[in-house]
N, C-alpha and C positions, 0 to 999 in steps of 0.2 A: 785445740778445743773449740776455737771459734769456727773452724771449718766444719767440724762435726755438728755444731749447733745449727749452722746455716743449712747444712744438708738435711738435718732433721726437720727444720722449719719448712724447707721447700717440699720435702716429702709429705709432710702433714698437710700443707696447703693443697698440693696436687691431689691427695687422696680424699680430702674432706670438703674443701671449699672451692673446687675447681670451677664450678659453674658461675661463681660470682663474676668471673671475667668474661662471661658470655656477652657477645655484642648485641646492642639494642639498635634496631633500625626502624625508622618511621617517617611519616609526613611526606609522602609523594615519591616520585621516581624521575630519573633523568635518562636520556639515551646513552647507551654504551658508546664509548669513544667520542662523546661530545666534548665541548670545551670544558664544561664543569667536571666531567670524568677525568680528563687529562690534567686539569689543575689540581684535582684531589690527589692523583697519583704523583704529580710533581712535588707537591708539598710533603706528602707522606714519605717520599724517597729520601728526604734530607731532615725529616722531623727529629729523628733520634739524635743526630749530631747537633742540631740547633738547640734542643732541650738541654743537653748536657753542657754545651758551651754558654748557655744563658742561665746557669746556676739552677737548673731543674725546672724552669718555667719559660714557655715560649708561646706567643700568640701571633698569628699572622692572618692575612687575607689576600685573595688573588682574584682577578677577573672583574668584569663589569656587569651591571644589571642582573639579568636572570642567570648569568654564568658565574656570578660572584660566589666565592666560598670563604667561610670563616673557620679557622681551626685553632684549637688550643691543645697543647701537650704539656704535662707536668709530672714530676715525680715527688714523692714525699721528701721533705727536707732531710738532708744528711745521707741520702742514698748514694752508694758508691757509683761513680760515673759509668762504669761498665755495666753494672746491674741496672741502672736507670736506662741506659741506651738499649740494652737487650729487651727490657720491658716495653719501651716505646716502640721498638721495631716489631716485636711480636704482636703487640696490640694493634698497630697500624695495619700489619699484614692480615690480622684476623678480621678487621673491619672491611678491608677490601674483599675478602672472601665471603663474609657473612652478609655484607650490604653491597652487592655488586652494582646496583643502580638506584639505591635509596638516597634521597637528598639530605637526610639527617641521620646521624648515628653517633653512638658513644660507647666506650667500654672503660671500666674502672676496676682493674685488679687492685690488690692492696698495696702495690708499690708505685704504680703510675696511672695516669688517666689520659685518654685521647678523646676529643669530641670535635665533630665538624657539623656544619649546617650551611644552608644557602641563605639563611637569615641571621643577622647579627644577634648573638645571644648575650652580649656583654651587659651585665646588670640584670638579665632576665631571671625571674624567680619561678620558672616553669619546673614543676617537681615530678612530672610524669613523662614517659613511662619509667617505672622503677623495677628493681630486681632485689630479691633476697635469697640467701642461702644459709643453711646451718647444718651442723652435725646433730641429728635427732637423738643421739644417744643421751640418756638422762644425765643430769649434772652430777648426781651421786652424793649430794649433801642436802641438808635440811633446806627445803625450797624457800621457806620464809626468811631464813638467814641469808640465803643467796640473794633473794629479792632485795633485801635491805642494803647489802653490800654493793650489788650490781647497780641498783638505781642511784645510790650515792655516787658511785664511780662515773656512771653515765652523765649525771648532772654536772659533776666536776669537769669532765672532759668537754661537754658542750660549752660550759662557761669559758674554759681556757681556749678552746678552738675558735669560738665566735667573738673573742675579745677584740680582734683586729690588730693586735700588736705584732709588729714584724720582728722576727728573729734574725739571726745572722744570715739565714738563707734567703731572706726577703719575702718569704711566704706569709701572707697575713693570717690566714685561717687554718691553723693546724695545731693539733695537740696529741700527745701520747702520754697516758696516765696509767698508773697501776694501783691496785688495792689488794690487801691481804684478805683472802676468803677463809682460809684455815692456816694453822702453822705450817702446813705442807703445800698449800695451794695459793697461787696468786692469779688475779684476773688482770689481763693486759687489754687496754682499750686505746683505740686510735680513731680520730675523726679529722676530716678535712673538708673545706669548701673551696670552690674556685675563687680566685682573688678579685673577680670583677663584680661580685654581689656585695650588698651592704651587710654590715654586721648584724642588723636585725633580721634580714632574710636568711643569713647563714644560721643564726640561732634558731629561727623558726623551723628551717628545713631539718636541722639536726634533731631538734626535739620531736618533730613529727616522725622522723625516721626511727628514732629510738622507740617511740610509742608504737609504731606499726610493726617494728621488729618484735617487740615484746608481745604484741597481740598474736603474732603468728608462731613465734618460736621460743616462748618463755620456758626456761629450764633446760634448754639444749646446751650441749657443750660446744661453745664457739659459734660464731656466725658473722654475717656481713649483710649490709643493706645499702644499695647504691641508688642514687638519683642523678639527674643530669648535672646538678651543681653541688651536691654534697654526698658524703660517704661516711659510713661508720663500720668499724670492724673490731671485734673483741675475741679473745681466746684465753686459754689457760696455759699458754706458753708464749715466749717472746717471739712473735712472728715477723718482726721487722728489725732492721739493723739498729734502729733507735733504741729499742729495748736492750739489745746486746751491748751497746755502748754504755747504757745506764748501769747494767749489771757489772761491767768490767771496771767501772770507775773505782769501786772500793778496792778491787784487786790491785789496780795500778797505783792507787793512792799511796801505798807504802813506800814507793820510790821517789816521792816528791821531795825536791831538794829544799834546803833552807832558803835559798834565794827565791824559789817559787812561793814558799810560804809567806815570805815578806812581801812578795809581789801581790799576793792575794789579800793579806791582812791590811796593808797600808791603804789601798784604794777603798776597802770596806770602811775603814776608820774615817776617811775623808767623806765618804758618802753619808755616814751617820751624822757627821758634823753638819753637812749641808742640809740633811733632812731635818735636823733639830732647828736650824735657822728657818727652814721652810715652814715648819709647823707654827712657829711664832707669827710668821707673815700670814699663814692660812687662817689663824684664829681671828685676825683682824678683818679678814675678807670672807669670813664664813658665810655670812648672810648672802653676800653677792654670789659666792660660788654655788651655794645651794640653789639659788634662782637659776644660775646658768646651767647646772646639771639637769634640773627639771625641765627647763625651757629650751635647752640647746642640745645636750648630748643624747637625749631621748628622741630627738626629732626623727632620726633615721628609722628607729624601731617604730615610732608612732606612725610614720607615714605608711609603713607596710601593714599596720594593723587597722588603719582608719578606712571606714566605708563611707561612701557618699549617701546623703539622704535619699537621692534618687534610686540608688541601688536597693536601699532598704524598702522604699515604697514599692518598687517592682517586685521584690522578693515576697512581700506580705500581701500583694494584691491591694495596695493602698490601705493597709491596715484593716482588712476586711474582718467583720465580726465572725465570719465563719472560720477564720484562722486563729481566733483567740483560744489559747490553751491554758491560760491561768491569769489570775488577778491578785494583787496584793497591795500592801501599803506603799510600795515603791513605784508601782505602775502596773502596766498590762503586758503580758507575755504572748507573743504571736508565733505561730509556726510560719517559716519562710523557706523559699527555694531560691538560692543564688543562681546567677546566670551560668555557672559552671556545673550545675546540677546538684550542688551540695545542700542538703537540708539543714536548716539552722533554727534555733530558738532566738527570738528577738525580744528583748526586754526594753520597752519604751518607758523611760522613767517619767514620773509625774513632774510637772513644772514647779512643784514646791521644793525641789532640791535646793539646798543651801550652797552648792558648789558654784564657783565661777568657772569660766571656760577652761582656763589653763589648769586650774586645780583638778577639774574633772578629768582632763586629759592625762595629767600626771598619775592620778589614782587609778584610772582605767588601765594605763600601761602597766602599773605595778601588779594589779590583779591578773592581767593577761599573762604575766610571766609565771604565774603559779601553774605548774604543769605536773599532773600525777594521774596515773591510770584510774585512781579511785576518786577523782574530782571531775565534775562536769567541766569540759575544756572551754575556756574563754577564747574566742576567735578574733575579737576586735571590738570596735566601737564606732559610733557616728556622733559628730558634734557639729551641728549647723544651726545657727540662730539660737532659739530656745530649746531645740531638740537635743536631748542627750539619750543615747541608745546604746545598749550593750548587746553583743552578738555572741551566742554560745553554740556549741555543737548541739544537734538535736538528738536526744536520747529516746529511742523508739518505744520502750516498754513502760512508759509512764513512771509513776513513783511507787515506792514500796507499799504505802498504805492502800493503794488501788488493789493490790493483790492480798495483802496481809489481813485486812479487815473485811473482805468480801467472802461470805460463806461458801461461794462456789469457786472463786478464783484462788482462794488460799491453798487449795489442793495442789496448785501448780508449784507451790513453794515446798518442795520436799526438804528433808533434814539437811541433805548435802548442800542445797542451794541456800538455805537459811544460815548454815554454818559459814559458808563462803561469804555471804552478805555481812555477817558479823565481823569476820576477819578483814574483809576489804574495807569496811567502814572504819575499823580501828587503824588500818594502815593509812587511809586518807587523812584521818584526824591527826595521826602522828606527824604526817608531813606538814599539816597546817601549824601544828604546835611547835615543831622542832626542826624540821628538815627544809622548810622553805626559806626564802630570803627574808621573810617577815614572820614575826610571831603573831599568829592569827587565832583569836578566840571567836568561835562561830556564834555562840550565844543563842542559837535557835536550831540545834540539832534535833531532828524529829523524823518520823517515818515519811512524811510528805516531802522532806528535803533530801531523801535518798532516792535517786533515780536509778532505773535498771536498764542496762544496755541490751542489745539483742541476745546476748548470752546470759542475761540475768546477773551480770556483775554490777556491784553497787558503785554509784558515783555521787559524791556529796555535792549538793547544789547550794546556791545562794550564799557562798562565803565571800567576804570582802565587801559587802554592800554598804556597810556603815561609812567607810571612808569615801566611797564613790558618791553616796547620797549626801555627804556633807555633814554627817552627825559627828559631834565631838566625842571621840572615844579615847581621849588621851589619859583618862583617869581610871583607876581600878574601882572607883566608887561612882555610882551614877544615881541621880534622882529620877531618871527616866527609865522605868522598868519596862523592858521589851522582851518578847519571847512568847512561848506557848506554855500555858499552865499545865502542870503535870510533869513537864520535862525540866522545869527550872529548879535549881538547888535551893534549899531553905535560906542560905545566907544571901543569895541573890534576890530572892523574892521578898525577904524581910528587910534587908538593909541595902540592897543595891550593890553588894560586893560581888564582883565577877573575876574569874581567873581561869586558867586552864582546867582547874578542878571543877569549875562549873560545867564545862563541856563533858568532863568525865562522868559527872552525875547524869547528865542527859544521855550519854552513851549507855550507862547502866540501865536506865529506864527503857531505852530503845531495845536493848538486848532482851529484856523481860517481855517486851511486846512481840519481838520476833519469835521467841520460844513459845509463848502462850497463844499467839494469834489474837490477843485482846488489846484494846486501847488502854493506855495508862490511866484514863479517866473512868474506866469501868469500876463500878462499885460492887463490893462483895459483902455479903451479910453472913457472918459466922458467929454463933453463940451470942447473939444480940449485940454484936459489934460490927460497925460498918467500916470499911477501909477501901483503899484503892489498890491498884495492881501491885505496887511496891510492898505495902503492908501485907497483902495476901501472900505474896511470894515469901516474905519473911516468916509468916506463921507456918506455911508448909515446910519451910526449911527447919524451923525449930521443932516441928512435929516429926521430922525424919522422913517426910514424904515429898521431896522436891519434884519428883517426876509427875505428880498430880498437876503441876503447872503447865506441862507440855500440851500443846495443841492436840486435841483428840485425832485430828486428821493425819498426824504424823507420829503419834505416840508409839505405834507398833513397829515403825520402820526406822526410828531415830536411834542413833548410838547413845545409849543411856549414860555412859561415862562422859561423853562429850557434852551432853545436855546438862548433866549435873554440874560439870566443871564450868560451863557458861553461866548457869544460874549463880554459882558461887562467886564468879568474877563480877557478875552484875550486882550482887549484893555488896561486894566490896566497893563498887563504884558509887553506890548510893548511901554511903555512910554519912552520919550526921556531921561529923567533924571533917572538913576538907583535908586536913592533914592525914586522916586515916584512909583516904582514897588513893589508889595507885595512880602513877603517871602513865602516859600512853606507852612509852617503851616497855614498862613492866607488863602492861596489859597485853601487848602484842606477844611478848615472851610467854605469858601465862596461857594464851590461846594456842600457841604453836608448840609448846614443849610440855609434855605430860609429866616431866620430872620437876618443873618449876614449883616451888613451895607456895601455897596459898594460905594467907592468914585466916584465922577464924573470924567471920564477920560479926559485928555487933548489930544492935537494932538500927535499922536505916533511918535516915533523916527524912521525915515526911511532914511537910508544912501543914497538910490537911488534918492529920490525925492528932498532932500535938499542939497546934496553936490556934486552930479555928474550928468553929462548929459547922461552917458551910463555906462553899466556894465564894458565895456572894459576900459573906462577912469578911473573908480574907481579902477580897479585892477592894472593899470599902476603904481600907487603910491606905491604899495606893492611889485612890482616885484623885487626890490632890496633886499627885506627881505625874500621872499619865492617864490618858483616856483608856478605859478598859471595857470589856464586855465579859459576861460570865463565861468562865472556862478558858478565856484567852486574854492575855494582857495586851498583845498586839500581834496579830497573825502575819507578821512579816519577819524577815531575818535581819538582825543587826549583828555585825561582826566587828571585833576589835582588832586593829592591826597596829603593831608597834615595830619599828625597825629593830633588828637584832643588834 
């Protein structure tokens, strides 16, 4: 049975993902039969045996000065020695053929890896050139369900692989994980980094690679993506021996003897006793340990994320006014260009931040770890003197409001794009609320905080700013009301109560804006009654004509059933009682499954219509708590972060 499984795996690999092992050659040339050429051939001739005799990992160097060559060869942990040797041999031979006189090259099939260079790459975080390959056949299941399971598995595998803990094989950065997709399908995932890089660089490389793979090959059946020091591979069958061993564990377990059981149970009992004692000691040293974790263990990651002030000055042309792309309560945002050609957005925080240097660094690192395709990607930070700066990916298509509320540009947002923006925003918000390492309440979700990438995919911006800026967000009640009027839930605007349901209310308002192409603050006069977008949508719903809410520019081309369902979901999100609003997992399910049952909405909660005669009167009651302007409590983002 094991033989047939192995043969099937090899056949599948050869027929679907063979190009992942293609050799990559770059960075200059050497003369054939030169000292460098002969040294490379000499090392390659014995590399397979050296890797297998060194427990699957071998690094070496040979030569002097310009003739010096550095080589690494490794196999995934647990690979059978003969299988490992065969892979290293074929990969080395392939590099000799494909890179006859190139000074740098690597190849990384899913069993082994070989890399050589004329420059030491130990600890180097060079991520290019890269390769990807996938089976373009559709996955064959609900894509939203697949995305949720796949992304959770990828995040779990990245975390396990980049933890830096050494297994019995001695390999620091490696993980093989599984997740059930359906009762009949399982996703298998494997990731690895070379052992010479830091844990932070390994994590960053794997996350970037997952993101890039998803951008090119989302929904395909199986795939791989390789870089000079990190590798990811996933499929719907156990493509490595590690998965075969995991599957056989339950079968072989029936033959475990009583002695073996005792041998397992007794050490576990001893470990539990030791852990119990350790917990008592840890409680006494909790404060000290917290300081050490924040100031010590994060340093490796922090170093890889930190930019110098000189780099930022150069990137923004010394913070030129011509590069300003936004201003807010937290500071000014500049467009920048890094030395490697990467466009970035640079948020230079105002000097009124309440954070100390170490606190800012800790919070910036936490936020930088939040990675999702529907979030604007944090790249790092700068901390020098009084300067506190955050660096983000540059999103080219500006914000949603730039298109949505412009009579000319809103035509570029057809129904398909609007529906995609609604779904993507929901998935990003679900990640912030439930799937990230922290529970994050955005508290200022609005059209101007939804950025659009080159393909018009949504990315939520300005999450996590509260902790970075030093605002106390430890309580679910606040006397400092911050956010944007019209998007804020009644309980938050009236009493300062915020929760995940506050973001749900904002999301409902945003959905109504996306469908109608109108701002939430727009006033409607019907039958001598004035109301905003929420109350207008409710009246149309009660009258049985919800499609009258749809933007006239797309009303003829939109899917009416989808539009009505989105309006229905939005009205559920803006319910008066927070308990009546759905949570994000339910919202995502309702958006993606036409069979999901939707409750009948009640009259929505609108602060304007039920409690105030005018916006200015509403705001007067909060003036003693927070400085405000008509129509906006504070046009900046405040987010609440609490450890899970």
